[in-house]
KEFITOR-381131 format. One record per residue (C-alpha): x, y, z; residue in three letters. Coordinates in pm, 1 decimal, decimal comma, padded with zeros to 6 digits. Layout:
KEFITOR-381131
KENU        x        y        z resn
KENU        X        Y        Z  ALA
...
//
This chain:
KEFITOR-381131
KENU        x        y        z resn
KENU  00104,2  00960,4  01283,3  UNK
KENU  00112,6  00617,3  01124,2  UNK
KENU -00101,2  00580,1  00813,9  UNK
KENU -00155,5  00311,9  00553,4  UNK
KENU -00389,5  00426,5  00278,5  UNK
KENU -00509,1  00176,5  00020,6  UNK
KENU -00648,5  00271,3 -00315,9  UNK
KENU -00732,5  00107,2 -00646,1  UNK
KENU -01028,2 -00106,7 -00551,1  UNK
KENU -01312,4 -00114,3 -00800,8  UNK
KENU -01583,3 -00317,1 -00970,3  UNK
KENU -01435,7 -00526,9 -01249,8  UNK
KENU -01555,1 -00809,0 -01471,4  UNK
KENU -01426,4 -01160,9 -01435,2  UNK
KENU -01092,3 -01192,5 -01612,6  UNK
KENU -01007,2 -00829,4 -01557,7  UNK
KENU -00718,5 -00668,4 -01372,5  UNK
KENU -00669,1 -00419,1 -01092,6  UNK
KENU -00368,2 -00268,9 -00922,2  UNK
KENU -00397,9 -00184,5 -00555,5  UNK
KENU -00167,6  00066,8 -00390,8  UNK
KENU -00084,4  00118,2 -00024,7  UNK
KENU  00076,8  00449,3  00064,1  UNK
KENU  00259,2  00450,7  00396,7  UNK
KENU  00359,7  00734,3  00624,4  UNK
KENU  00466,1  00789,9  00983,0  UNK
KENU  00700,6  00493,4  01016,4  UNK
KENU  01018,7  00355,1  00862,5  UNK
KENU  00858,5  00177,4  00569,9  UNK
KENU  01174,9  00017,9  00433,3  UNK
KENU  01227,2 -00182,9  00752,6  UNK
KENU  00879,5 -00335,4  00753,7  UNK
KENU  00745,8 -00647,0  00590,2  UNK
KENU  00442,7 -00560,8  00381,1  UNK
KENU  00144,3 -00787,7  00343,5  UNK
KENU -00189,6 -00786,4  00167,1  UNK
KENU -00489,8 -00948,7  00332,0  UNK
KENU -00847,9 -00978,6  00218,5  UNK
KENU -01178,5 -01044,8  00386,1  UNK
KENU -01485,4 -01160,4  00200,5  UNK
KENU -01835,1 -01130,3  00351,9  UNK
KENU -01889,6 -01394,7  00615,1  UNK
KENU -01531,4 -01517,9  00597,8  UNK
KENU -01219,8 -01470,1  00804,0  UNK
KENU -00946,6 -01235,1  00696,4  UNK
KENU -00684,3 -01422,6  00497,7  UNK
KENU -00326,5 -01348,9  00397,7  UNK
KENU -00299,6 -01305,8  00022,4  UNK
KENU  00061,2 -01200,3 -00031,7  UNK
KENU  00363,7 -01100,7  00171,1  UNK
KENU  00700,2 -00944,4  00102,6  UNK
KENU  01001,1 -00890,4  00327,4  UNK
KENU  01159,1 -00543,7  00360,8  UNK
KENU  01416,3 -00607,1  00086,9  UNK
KENU  01166,1 -00757,5 -00152,4  UNK
KENU  01359,1 -01082,3 -00177,1  UNK
KENU  01117,7 -01313,4  00005,7  UNK
KENU  00767,4 -01328,8 -00137,3  UNK
KENU  00482,0 -01561,2 -00056,0  UNK
KENU  00134,0 -01600,6 -00198,4  UNK
KENU -00180,3 -01782,5 -00099,2  UNK
KENU -00235,1 -02082,8 -00322,5  UNK
KENU -00558,1 -01930,9 -00448,8  UNK
KENU -00378,9 -01633,1 -00608,0  UNK
KENU -00047,6 -01781,7 -00721,0  UNK
KENU  00023,2 -01700,5 -01082,7  UNK
KENU -00240,5 -01425,9 -01089,4  UNK
KENU -00135,1 -01173,9 -00821,1  UNK
KENU  00198,1 -00995,9 -00781,9  UNK
KENU  00309,6 -00805,6 -00474,7  UNK
KENU  00572,8 -00533,8 -00504,6  UNK
KENU  00704,1 -00234,7 -00315,6  UNK
KENU  00883,6  00091,2 -00374,4  UNK
KENU  01079,2  00184,3 -00064,5  UNK
KENU  01154,9  00530,9 -00201,0  UNK
KENU  00788,1  00608,8 -00257,6  UNK
KENU  00693,8  00420,0  00061,8  UNK
KENU  00426,4  00236,9 -00128,3  UNK
KENU  00328,8 -00127,2 -00164,2  UNK
KENU  00134,6 -00265,1 -00457,1  UNK
KENU -00075,9 -00566,2 -00542,7  UNK
KENU -00121,5 -00633,9 -00912,9  UNK
KENU -00420,0 -00860,3 -00962,3  UNK
KENU -00475,3 -01026,9 -01299,6  UNK
KENU -00733,7 -01271,9 -01427,3  UNK
KENU -00967,4 -01180,4 -01144,1  UNK
KENU -01240,0 -01420,9 -01042,3  UNK
KENU -01567,7 -01363,1 -00855,5  UNK
KENU -01409,2 -01547,9 -00561,9  UNK
KENU -01159,0 -01263,4 -00532,5  UNK
KENU -01437,5 -01028,0 -00423,3  UNK
KENU -01339,5 -00890,4 -00083,2  UNK
KENU -01211,6 -00591,8  00107,9  UNK
KENU -00835,3 -00583,0  00062,3  UNK
KENU -00613,7 -00454,0  00342,2  UNK
KENU -00246,9 -00372,5  00349,5  UNK
KENU -00053,1 -00454,6  00661,0  UNK
KENU  00292,4 -00355,4  00779,4  UNK
KENU  00484,3 -00556,3  01035,7  UNK
KENU  00814,4 -00525,0  01217,7  UNK
KENU  00846,7 -00745,6  01524,1  UNK
KENU  00567,2 -00637,5  01758,9  UNK
KENU  00475,3 -00331,8  01553,3  UNK
KENU  00178,6 -00395,9  01325,8  UNK
KENU -00025,0 -00147,2  01126,1  UNK
KENU -00337,0 -00184,6  00911,8  UNK
KENU -00492,1  00021,0  00639,0  UNK
KENU -00862,9  00095,6  00619,6  UNK
KENU -00922,3 -00138,9  00327,6  UNK
KENU -01034,7 -00103,8 -00031,7  UNK
KENU -01325,6 -00290,9 -00188,2  UNK
KENU -01266,8 -00519,2 -00485,4  UNK
KENU -01574,9 -00660,4 -00652,9  UNK
KENU -01548,9 -00904,3 -00941,9  UNK
KENU -01865,3 -00964,6 -01140,2  UNK
KENU -01933,9 -01280,4 -01333,0  UNK
//
C-alpha cells in the first residue's frame, strides 16, 4: 500500500521556522522525484520545491527561494522541507508528491499557518 505521510505543520509567528517531513512507504522511494506543493485558501495548488531521485537537481518557486530547502533521505525514505523566515503568505496546506513517469502519489497534507 502506497503511503505518503506529512508531518511538522504548525502555527508559527512571522519570521519563524518549521521543518516538514514526508514519510514514504509502499513504493521504491529512491527512484522517485519528490516535490512539495502548497495550496492556500481560494488559490490553486502550486509547486514549491522539487528534487530529483539523486538529489542533484533542485528547483524552487521564486516566492520561497533563499528561505526554503528541500532534502531527502533515501535510506529513511523521507523527504523534508525546511522553511525559514516564514511569512503570512506562506500559510497553506503543504503536500508532498512523488513522481516517476506516470506514477504519481500524494500525501494528505499538513497545515502551516503563519501569524503576523
